[in-house]
C-alpha positions in Angstrom: -33.9 -17.5 -22.3 -34.3 -14.2 -24.0 -34.2 -15.8 -27.5 -35.6 -18.9 -29.2 -34.0 -20.4 -32.2 -36.5 -19.9 -35.0 -35.7 -22.9 -37.3 -35.1 -26.5 -36.7 -32.3 -26.6 -39.3 -30.5 -23.8 -37.5 -30.8 -25.8 -34.2 -29.4 -29.0 -35.8 -26.6 -27.0 -37.5 -25.6 -25.4 -34.1 -25.6 -28.8 -32.4 -23.4 -30.3 -35.1 -21.0 -27.4 -34.9 -20.8 -27.8 -31.1 -20.2 -31.5 -31.5 -17.4 -31.0 -34.0 -15.7 -28.2 -32.0 -16.4 -29.7 -28.6 -14.7 -33.1 -29.0 -11.2 -31.8 -29.6 -11.6 -29.4 -26.7 -12.7 -32.1 -24.4 -9.8 -34.3 -25.5 -7.3 -31.5 -24.8 -8.6 -30.6 -21.3 -5.1 -31.3 -19.9 -3.8 -28.5 -22.1 -6.5 -26.0 -20.9 -4.4 -23.0 -20.0 -5.0 -19.4 -19.2 -3.3 -16.3 -20.6 -0.3 -16.8 -18.2 0.3 -20.3 -19.4 -1.1 -21.9 -16.2 -3.2 -25.0 -16.4 -6.7 -24.3 -15.3 -8.2 -26.5 -12.5 -9.1 -30.0 -13.6 -12.9 -29.3 -13.5 -12.6 -26.0 -15.4 -14.5 -25.3 -18.6 -12.5 -24.5 -21.7 -10.6 -21.2 -21.5 -12.9 -19.7 -24.2 -15.7 -20.0 -21.6 -13.8 -18.5 -18.7 -16.0 -15.4 -18.8 -17.9 -13.6 -16.0 -20.8 -11.1 -16.4 -22.6 -8.8 -14.0 -25.4 -6.2 -14.5 -24.6 -2.5 -14.3 -27.0 0.3 -13.5 -28.2 2.1 -16.6 -29.7 4.9 -14.6 -26.6 6.2 -12.9 -24.3 9.0 -14.1 -20.9 7.4 -14.4 -17.6 8.9 -15.5 -14.6 6.6 -14.7 -13.5 3.1 -13.9 -11.0 4.4 -11.3 -11.7 5.3 -7.7 -8.9 7.8 -7.9 -11.1 9.8 -10.3 -14.4 9.3 -8.6 -16.0 7.1 -6.0 -19.7 8.0 -6.3 -19.7 8.0 -10.1 -17.7 4.9 -10.9 -18.7 3.0 -14.0 -20.5 -0.2 -13.0 -20.2 1.1 -9.5 -22.3 -1.6 -7.9 -20.2 -4.4 -9.3 -16.5 -5.4 -9.0 -15.6 -4.2 -12.5 -14.0 -0.9 -11.6 -10.4 -0.7 -10.2 -9.2 -3.8 -12.0 -6.4 -1.8 -13.7 -4.2 -1.7 -10.7 -3.6 -3.0 -7.2 -4.1 -1.2 -3.9 -1.0 -1.1 -1.7 -2.6 -3.6 0.7 -5.8 -5.6 0.8 -7.9 -7.8 3.1 -8.0 -11.6 3.3 -11.2 -13.5 4.2 -10.5 -13.0 7.9 -10.2 -9.2 7.7 -6.4 -9.3 8.0 -4.4 -6.8 6.1 -2.2 -8.7 3.6 0.1 -7.5 0.8 -1.3 -6.1 -2.4 1.1 -4.0 -4.6 3.2 -3.5 -1.5 4.9 -6.6 -0.1 5.5 -5.0 3.3 5.0 -1.8 5.3 5.9 -0.3 8.7 5.5 2.9 10.8 8.4 5.2 11.7 9.7 5.1 15.2 7.8 8.3 16.0 4.6 7.1 14.4 4.5 10.1 12.1 4.9 8.3 8.8 4.4 4.9 7.2 6.7 3.3 4.6 5.4 0.9 1.9 7.7 -1.4 0.0 6.4 -2.3 -3.5 6.8 -5.7 -5.0 9.6 -5.7 -7.6 8.8 -6.4 -11.2 5.3 -5.0 -11.5 4.6 -3.3 -14.8 1.9 -1.5 -16.8 0.5 -3.1 -19.9 2.5 -0.7 -22.1 5.8 -2.0 -20.5 6.3 0.9 -18.2 7.3 -0.2 -14.7 4.9 0.4 -11.8 6.6 2.7 -9.3 5.9 4.5 -6.1 5.6 7.7 -8.2 2.3 6.3 -9.7 0.8 6.3 -6.2 2.2 9.8 -5.4 0.7 11.2 -8.7 -2.7 9.5 -7.9 -2.9 10.9 -4.4 -1.8 14.4 -5.6 -4.6 14.2 -8.2 -7.2 13.4 -5.5 -5.9 16.3 -3.3 -5.9 18.8 -6.1 -9.0 21.1 -5.6 -9.4 21.7 -9.3 -10.3 18.0 -9.7 -13.2 18.3 -7.2 -12.6 14.8 -6.0 -15.7 13.4 -4.3 -14.0 11.4 -1.5 -11.5 14.0 -0.2 -12.8 13.6 3.4 -11.1 10.2 3.5 -7.7 11.7 4.4 -8.8 14.9 6.0 -6.6 15.5 9.0 -4.8 12.3 8.3 -2.2 12.7 5.6 0.1 15.7 6.2 -1.1 18.8 4.3 -4.0 16.9 2.7 -6.6 19.2 4.1 -4.6 22.3 3.2 -4.2 21.1 -0.4 -7.9 20.4 -0.7 -8.6 23.9 0.5 -6.1 25.4 -2.0 -3.8 26.7 0.7 -0.8 24.6 -0.4 0.1 22.8 -3.7 -0.8 19.1 -4.1 2.9 18.5 -4.4 3.1 19.4 -0.7 1.0 16.6 0.6 2.8 14.0 2.7 3.3 11.5 -0.2 6.9 10.8 -1.2 8.6 8.4 -3.6 11.9 7.7 -1.9 12.8 5.4 -4.9 10.9 3.4 -7.4 9.8 0.8 -4.9 9.6 2.8 -1.7 6.6 5.1 -0.8 6.5 7.2 2.4 3.2 8.6 3.7 3.6 11.3 6.3 0.7 11.9 8.7 -0.7 14.6 11.0 0.3 13.0 14.3 0.4 9.2 14.9 -2.1 7.4 12.7 -2.1 3.7 13.6 -4.9 3.0 11.2 -3.3 4.6 8.1 -2.6 1.4 6.2 -6.4 0.7 6.3 -7.1 3.9 4.5 -5.2 2.9 1.4 -7.2 -0.3 0.8 -9.2 0.7 -2.2 -7.2 3.1 -4.3 -5.3 1.3 -7.2 -3.1 4.0 -8.9 -3.4 5.8 -12.1 -0.3 5.7 -14.3 1.6 8.9 -13.7 2.8 8.9 -17.3 -0.6 8.5 -18.9 -2.2 10.9 -16.4 0.3 13.6 -17.3 0.0 13.0 -21.1 -3.7 12.4 -21.5 -5.5 13.3 -18.2 -7.7 11.0 -16.2 -9.9 10.2 -19.2 -7.2 7.8 -20.5 -8.7 5.1 -18.2 -11.9 4.8 -20.2 -10.4 5.0 -23.7 -9.5 1.6 -25.0 -6.9 3.1 -27.3 -5.1 4.9 -24.4 -6.0 2.8 -21.4 -3.1 1.0 -19.6 -3.3 -1.4 -16.7 -1.0 -2.8 -14.0 -3.9 -4.8 -12.7 -5.4 -8.2 -13.5 -7.5 -6.9 -16.4 -7.2 -4.3 -19.1 -9.9 -2.4 -21.0 -11.0 -4.1 -24.2 -14.3 -2.3 -25.0 -16.5 0.4 -23.5 -19.8 1.3 -25.0 -21.5 3.9 -22.8 -24.8 2.6 -21.5 -24.4 -0.7 -23.2 -21.4 -2.7 -21.9 -17.9 -2.7 -20.5 -15.6 -5.5 -21.4 -12.3 -6.2 -19.6 -9.9 -8.9 -20.7 -7.1 -10.6 -18.7 -3.9 -8.5 -18.7 -1.1 -10.8 -19.9 1.6 -8.5 -18.5 0.2 -8.6 -14.9 2.8 -9.4 -12.3 0.7 -8.9 -9.1 -0.8 -11.1 -6.5 -4.1 -12.0 -8.2 -3.6 -13.2 -11.8 -7.1 -14.2 -13.1 -8.1 -17.5 -14.6 -11.0 -15.6 -16.2 -10.5 -14.6 -19.9 -13.0 -11.8 -19.8 -15.0 -9.8 -17.3 -18.0 -8.0 -18.7 -20.6 -5.5 -17.3 -23.9 -5.3 -19.1 -26.2 -2.2 -18.6 -29.8 -2.7 -17.7 -32.3 -2.3 -14.9 -29.9 -3.3 -12.2 -32.1 -2.4 -9.2 -35.1 -4.3 -10.3 -34.1 -6.6 -13.2 -31.0 -8.4 -11.9 -32.7 -11.6 -10.7 -34.5 -12.0 -14.0 -31.3 -11.5 -15.9 -29.7 -14.1 -13.6 -32.5 -16.6 -14.2 -32.2 -16.0 -17.9 -28.5 -16.9 -17.8 -27.3 -13.4 -18.8 -25.2 -12.8 -15.6 -23.3 -14.9 -13.2 -23.7 -12.9 -9.9 -26.4 -10.9 -8.2 -25.7 -8.9 -5.1 -28.2 -9.0 -2.3 -29.1 -5.3 -2.8 -30.7 -6.2 -6.1 -32.9 -9.1 -4.7 -36.4 -8.5 -3.4 -38.2 -10.3 -0.6 -40.1 -12.1 -3.4 -36.9 -13.1 -5.1 -35.7 -14.5 -1.8 -38.7 -16.7 -1.5 -37.9 -18.2 -4.9 -34.3 -18.7 -3.8 -35.2 -20.3 -0.5 -37.5 -22.8 -2.2 -35.0 -23.8 -4.9 -32.3 -26.3 -3.9 -29.7 -25.1 -6.3 -30.3 -21.3 -5.8 -30.4 -21.6 -2.0 -27.1 -23.6 -2.0 -25.4 -20.9 -4.1 -26.6 -17.9 -2.1 -23.6 -17.0 0.1 -24.3 -14.9 3.1 -21.6 -12.7 4.7 -21.2 -9.7 7.0 -20.0 -7.5 4.1 -18.9 -4.0 5.0 -20.8 -3.8 8.3 -23.4 -1.6 6.7 -26.1 0.3 8.6 -29.2 2.0 7.1 -30.3 5.2 8.9 -32.2 8.4 8.8 -30.3 11.7 8.9 -31.2 15.4 9.5 -30.0 18.9 8.7 -29.5 19.7 12.4 -28.7 23.3 11.7 -32.2 24.1 10.4 -35.6 24.0 12.0 -37.3 21.8 13.1 -34.4 19.4 13.4 -32.1 21.8 15.2 -34.0 20.7 18.3 -32.7 17.4 19.7 -36.1 16.8 21.2 -37.6 16.6 17.7 -34.8 14.3 16.6 -35.2 12.0 19.6 -39.0 12.0 19.0 -38.4 10.7 15.5 -36.0 8.1 16.8 -38.4 6.8 19.4 -41.3 6.8 16.9 -39.5 4.3 14.7 -40.6 0.7 15.3 -37.6 -1.1 14.0 -38.5 -4.5 15.3 -41.8 -4.5 13.4 -40.2 -3.1 10.2 -37.4 -5.7 10.2 -39.8 -8.5 10.9 -42.6 -7.5 8.4 -40.9 -5.4 5.7 -37.2 -5.9 5.6 -37.1 -9.5 6.5 -34.9 -11.1 9.2 -32.7 -12.6 6.4 -31.7 -9.1 5.4 -30.9 -7.5 8.7 -31.3 -6.9 12.4 -32.8 -3.8 14.1 -30.3 -1.0 14.7 -30.2 1.2 17.8 -26.6 2.5 17.1 -24.4 3.1 14.2 -21.6 0.5 14.5 -22.9 -3.0 13.5 -22.3 -6.0 15.7 -18.8 -7.4 15.3 -17.3 -4.1 14.1 -14.5 -2.8 16.5 -15.9 -0.7 19.4 -19.5 -1.6 18.5 -22.1 -1.8 21.3 -21.9 -5.6 21.8 -23.8 -5.4 25.2 -26.8 -3.4 24.0 -26.1 -0.5 26.4 -27.2 2.1 23.8 -30.5 0.4 22.8 -32.7 2.2 25.3 -31.8 5.7 24.0 -33.5 5.4 20.6 -35.8 2.4 21.4 -39.3 2.5 20.1 -41.7 4.2 22.6 -44.5 6.1 20.9 -45.8 7.7 24.1 -42.3 9.1 24.9 -41.9 10.2 21.3 -45.2 12.2 21.5 -44.2 13.8 24.8 -40.9 14.9 23.3 -42.5 16.4 20.3 -45.0 18.3 22.5 -42.1 19.6 24.6 -40.5 20.9 21.4 -43.7 22.9 20.7 -45.6 20.5 18.4 -48.3 18.8 20.6 -49.9 15.9 18.6 -47.9 17.1 15.6 -49.7 20.5 15.4 -47.9 23.0 13.2 -45.1 20.6 12.5 -44.0 21.3 8.9 -44.5 18.6 6.3 -41.3 16.7 5.6 -39.9 15.0 2.5 -37.7 12.0 3.2 -35.1 11.9 0.5 -33.6 8.5 -0.6 -30.5 7.7 -2.6 -31.7 5.9 -5.7 -32.9 2.9 -3.8 -34.4 -0.3 -5.3 -38.1 -0.9 -4.9 -37.4 -3.3 -2.1 -35.1 -0.9 -0.3 -37.5 2.0 -0.8 -40.1 0.0 1.0 -37.9 -0.1 4.1 -37.9 3.7 4.3 -41.6 4.1 3.3 -42.3 1.8 6.3 -40.0 4.0 8.5 -41.7 7.2 7.4 -45.1 5.5 8.1 -44.1 4.5 11.6 -42.9 8.0 12.5 -45.9 9.7 10.8 -48.5 7.4 12.4 -47.0 7.8 15.9 -46.4 11.6 15.8 -49.2 12.7 13.5 -46.9 14.4 11.1 -46.8 14.4 7.3 -43.9 12.7 5.6 -43.6 12.0 1.9 -40.8 9.9 0.3 -38.7 11.0 -2.7 -36.5 8.4 -4.2 -33.9 10.6 -5.9 -31.2 9.7 -8.5 -28.1 8.5 -6.8 -25.7 11.3 -7.8 -28.2 14.1 -7.3 -28.8 12.9 -3.7 -25.1 12.7 -2.9 -24.5 16.2 -4.4 -27.3 17.5 -2.1 -26.0 15.7 0.9 -22.5 17.0 0.5 -23.6 20.6 -0.4 -23.1 23.2 2.3 -25.7 24.2 3.3 -27.1 20.8 2.6 -30.2 20.4 0.5 -31.1 17.1 2.3 -33.1 18.4 5.3 -34.4 14.9 6.1 -32.9 11.9 4.4 -32.0 8.2 4.5 -28.9 6.5 3.5 -26.7 3.5 4.3 -23.0 3.5 5.1 -20.4 0.7 5.3 -16.8 0.7 6.3 -14.0 1.9 4.0 -11.4 0.3 6.4 -11.7 -1.8 9.5 -11.3 0.8 12.3 -13.8 3.0 14.2 -12.0 6.1 13.0 -13.6 5.4 9.6 -17.2 4.7 10.5 -17.4 7.3 13.2 -15.2 9.7 11.2 -18.0 10.3 8.7 -19.9 11.9 11.5 -17.3 14.5 12.5 -18.2 18.1 11.6 -16.0 18.0 8.5 -17.8 14.9 7.2 -20.9 14.2 5.1 -23.5 15.0 7.8 -25.0 18.3 8.8 -24.6 17.6 12.5 -21.9 18.8 14.8 -21.0 17.9 18.4 -17.7 19.3 19.6 -17.2 16.6 22.3 -17.8 13.9 19.7 -15.3 15.5 17.3 -12.7 15.7 20.0 -13.1 12.1 21.1 -12.9 10.7 17.6 -9.8 12.9 16.8 -8.0 12.0 20.0 -8.7 8.3 19.7 -7.4 8.4 16.1 -4.0 9.5 17.3 -3.8 7.4 20.4 -1.2 4.6 20.4 -0.1 2.1 23.0 -3.4 1.8 24.9 -5.9 -0.1 22.6 -8.5 -0.6 25.4 -8.6 3.2 26.2 -8.8 3.9 22.4 -11.8 1.5 22.1 -13.6 3.1 25.1 -13.1 6.6 23.6 -14.9 5.4 20.4 -17.6 3.8 22.5 -18.1 7.1 24.3 -18.2 8.9 21.0 -20.9 6.7 19.6 -23.0 7.2 22.8 -22.9 10.9 22.1 -23.9 10.3 18.4 -26.9 8.2 19.5 -27.9 10.5 22.4 -27.6 13.7 20.4 -29.4 11.9 17.5 -27.0 12.7 14.7 -29.0 9.9 13.0 -31.9 7.5 13.6 -30.6 4.0 13.1 -32.9 1.5 11.3 -31.1 -1.7 10.4 -27.7 -3.4 10.4 -27.7 -5.3 7.1 -27.1 -9.0 6.6 -25.4 -9.2 3.2 -24.8 -11.9 0.5 -24.4 -12.8 -3.1 -26.1 -15.2 -5.4 -23.8 -17.1 -7.8 -24.3 -19.5 -10.7 -23.4 -23.1 -9.5 -20.6 -23.3 -12.0 -18.7 -20.4 -10.5 -15.9 -21.8 -8.3 -12.6 -20.7 -6.8 -10.5 -20.4 -3.6 -12.4 -17.3 -2.9 -15.1 -19.5 -1.4 -12.7 -21.2 1.2 -14.3 -20.8 4.6 -13.1 -18.1 6.9 -12.3 -18.7 10.6 -16.0 -18.5 11.3 -16.9 -21.0 8.6 -18.4 -18.5 6.2 -17.7 -19.3 2.5 -18.3 -16.2 0.5 -16.6 -13.3 -1.3 -15.9 -11.2 1.7 -15.9 -7.4 1.4 -12.4 -6.2 0.7 -11.1 -9.5 -0.6 -9.9 -8.1 -3.9 -7.7 -11.2 -4.5 -10.9 -13.2 -5.1 -11.2 -12.2 -8.7 -7.9 -14.0 -9.3 -9.3 -17.3 -8.0 -12.6 -17.4 -9.8 -13.1 -19.9 -12.7 -16.0 -21.5 -14.5 -16.4 -25.2 -14.1 -17.4 -27.7 -16.8 -20.9 -27.7 -15.2 -21.5 -24.7 -17.4 -21.9 -27.1 -20.4 -25.3 -28.2 -19.2 -26.5 -24.7 -18.3 -28.3 -22.2 -20.5 -26.2 -19.0 -20.4 -25.0 -16.2 -22.6 -22.0 -18.4 -23.4 -24.1 -20.6 -25.5 -26.1 -17.9 -27.3 
């Protein structure tokens, strides 16, 4: 606990008050209802205690609670707090199937050049304004407008008709292929057949067209102006202190929450989350904020270990990257030397921990469509120090002589994650006799440098997980218009051609496999680890979200946005020391 009660009388008074208030609540458990008038589950705590808290990162520059405004600077961006003010058109269930979100159905046109989404009738914003297809049109036009400098424009580059042209300022945002046929019908036109288009709209709940036109995107974070068509609405926002959402009583979507409030508290998220969890201040810790030492505590505690829920997450891979247009990394022999100097097996075993991941020799994680399930690519970048030295010598740097000192830039990693890359730099440095220092930068500064052209990240490390379940997404970030300073024309063509291929799924998969082989062989990146992910929950957090998937995994799977509607706090919380009793 952070606090101790100072006086015995105060303690006794508090206990008496709880006794007086608690008895009627307990007696009225059958009338325990949420904001929608639904009875809570029989084992639920009183509605007043149906609150959920997570820890937000106090070090990050954040500007909005909407992914339409920003992806890399979302408020409480490492939690589930953002994007609760609306629903994406479609979502994922626990088995990675696309299921209805704001749209109840969707289908491609006969020629494959457009997709039509049919919105559920009756959805409204919290100010009474109906949710319509025009809200989605206005949101996508906002993202495609170059004056808004949207940080995720690459997502629909070459996919939505006229998207790239709008981003480049060559056509107006009104010209992109997004049309509201009527209030409940949205048509998205594409550049050629795009069988994966529905997956690209997974994570973009809309802004309200009316509020956007009247107030601009800042309305989202102003409690006096903010409106919501999602499960929560904004109650309070104190920059750098806390964000409080409350259940939206007008919500008509697919995931009405049992929770009364959902709060984000600011603090040392990267290094202080487990302590806050132990102190009862938060209800959930993501694996990225747990150290190896924290995991030892969890493993040896019966309650903690039972409530740590592993899952495959977003198929995330950590890797090293280069500016391949600049010396010394414009030479593939240098890049391959670095790849073969990386002892992944040792790093995973001794630094990362086998509970966190498996060694990576390619980009697509096991289980992801078109991934290297047979291990055919492993030998290309496999650790071989002698071969690495020979390659560096062939490139003109025998035994590392005259090789320029390098700075490995990181993207605001936790101490635990930083240790992964320090070990990677050490492995390469020791094998090749080169000097590598590590610079753990602020998140947004790193991303600004990575996206800059020319890039300011000559040698860096980062992780990437899917935005939608198709190889066009994961491999698409490596095409020459993406985030990396690497270009291979054959790779670009394979990814582009596979993205428009319909009617032959086996051929399409093979094209992506061929593309990844080029990526690995030409060393666009040096792949370190495929992550094993998970979340630590308080034992009184329950819900249908934890129903087992077809593989028997009980967890909040990546993309399962409906989960927030199923969570509730059980009456076990009465015996726990948490912020609810402070």
